[in-house]
N, C-alpha and C positions, 0 to 999 in steps of 0.2 A: 142472454135474452134481452131484448130491448122492448121498451114501452113507448108507444107513440103518445106524445104530449101535444095537446092542442091548447096553447095559451090564448088568453083573451088580450087583445091589443087594447090598451087603455085610451080614453079620450085625450088625456094629456100626451100620450105617446103619438097618437094620430096628429094632434096639433103641432107637436115638435117636428114630425115628418113634413107636414104641410109648410111650416115656417122655413125649414131647411131647403125644401125644393123650390120655394119662391125665390130664395137667394142663390139658386143653382148649386146647392150643396146636398149632402146626404146626412141623414141622422146617423149618429155613431153610437152603437152599443159597446160599452166598455166594461161593464160589471154584471155579474150574476150574484144574486143573493139567495140564500137558502133559509127557509123558516120552518117552524114546527106546527103551524096551525093548518087544519084541514077545513075547507069551505068551498062554496061555489063562487068563484070570482066574477065581478062585473066590470064594465068599462069605466066606472067612476073611481076605481081603486087608485090610490096615489102612493100606497106603501104596502108592504107585507103586514099581515096581522101580528106575527111573532117572529120577526127576522132574527136569526141566530148568527149568521156570518155572511159578509159581502166580500166577494173576491174579484180581482181583475181577471179578465179572460186570458187564459194561458195561451191558447191557440185558437185561431178562427179564420174562416175564409168564406167567401161567397161561393156556394155550390152551384147556384144558378141565379138569374136575375130576381127570382122570388124566393130563394132559400139560402139561409146562412147556417153554416156548421160551426160550432164552437165547443171548446173543452175547457173545463175548470178543474182545479184541484183544491180541495179543502184540507189543508194540513194543520188546521187549528186543533186545540185541545177541547173543543166543545163536544157535548154528548146530547144528541137529540134525534128524533125521527124526522126525516126530511119529508114534509107534507106540502110545502109551497115553494115555488121558484119564481123569482122576479128577475126580469131583464131590464137593466138600467142604462140610460143614455149618458153621455159624457157630462151633461149638466145636472145629473142626479134624478132626472125624470124617470118614473117607472113607465117603461115602454110597453111591456107585456107581463102578464102574470099567469102562472099555472097553479092550480090546486084542485083537489077533488075531495068531497066529503068522505070520511072513513077510509082514506087510502094513503099509504105511505110509499114513497119512491125508494127510500134507502134509509139506513141507520148510520149515523155518524158517531163513531167511537173516538175517544181521545188518543187511542193507541194505533189507529189505522187512518192513513190518508185516504180520502174519498175522491175518486176520479169520476167525473160525470161528463158526458158528451151529449150535446143537444143539436138537433136539426130544427131550426126555426123556419116554418113555412110562412111566408109573408103574403097571404092572399088578400089581405085588407088594405094594402098600401101599393102605390105605384112601383113597378119594377125598377130596380137599381136605386131606390130612394133610401135604403137603409144599408149600412155596412157595419162591420165589426172591427174594433181596434183591439188587438191582442198584445201580449207581452213577448211574443216571438218564441215561446217555449214549444218545442216539438214533442207533443205527447203522443207517441206512436203506440196506438192500441193494438197494432198488428203483431206485437211481440208476445201476446197472450198465448198463442199455441206453443211457442218455444218454451215459455215459462212452465206451461202445463207438462210438456215432455220432460223437462228437467225435474219437476216435482215428482212425476211418475217414476223416473229413474231412481231418484233418491229413496222413494218409498219402497220400491222393489229391492234396492240394496239393503235397506233396513230389515225388510222381511226375510231376505236370505240370511242375514246376520242372526236374527232371532231364531230361525229354523236350525242353523248350525249350533247355536247355543243350546237349544232344546235337545238336539240330538246328542251333544256332548254330556249334558246333564243326565239324560236317560242311560248313557253308557257308563256313567259314574266317573267320568274324566273331569268334569267341571264342578 
């Protein structure tokens, strides 16, 4: 299941895009930060309220002139509810922020790596004015069906084993 996020592009983010395009460049999103505070963000925000972990973007690409797709993986040992997401430019400027009062996107456990994918629609900036700089990690989310089939096969195998053990116990053999 996916949730559509509509982040607020910050005033500082818009200024960074404007400055980059004046020089014939693109603003570069390099990091995503996750935080634990839930609120209604505004354009004047310059930081997350309760940032827990900032990560370099693992994989990213421009899906269209006005849409960027990116994936991050939080493999930290932090524990928190993800309630805010910040998209940061290479100079540390908060480009865009998402949060919603009384809403959590995910739970980060220290025992589980959290993989998140975002499609950032850039309707408030000129086309091709923002790009993403990633780490070149191919996070292929398309293997999920294969993993589900393998897990199903393993569970079916365990069920058969338990049924055989139960049958042997009822026959007095085990």
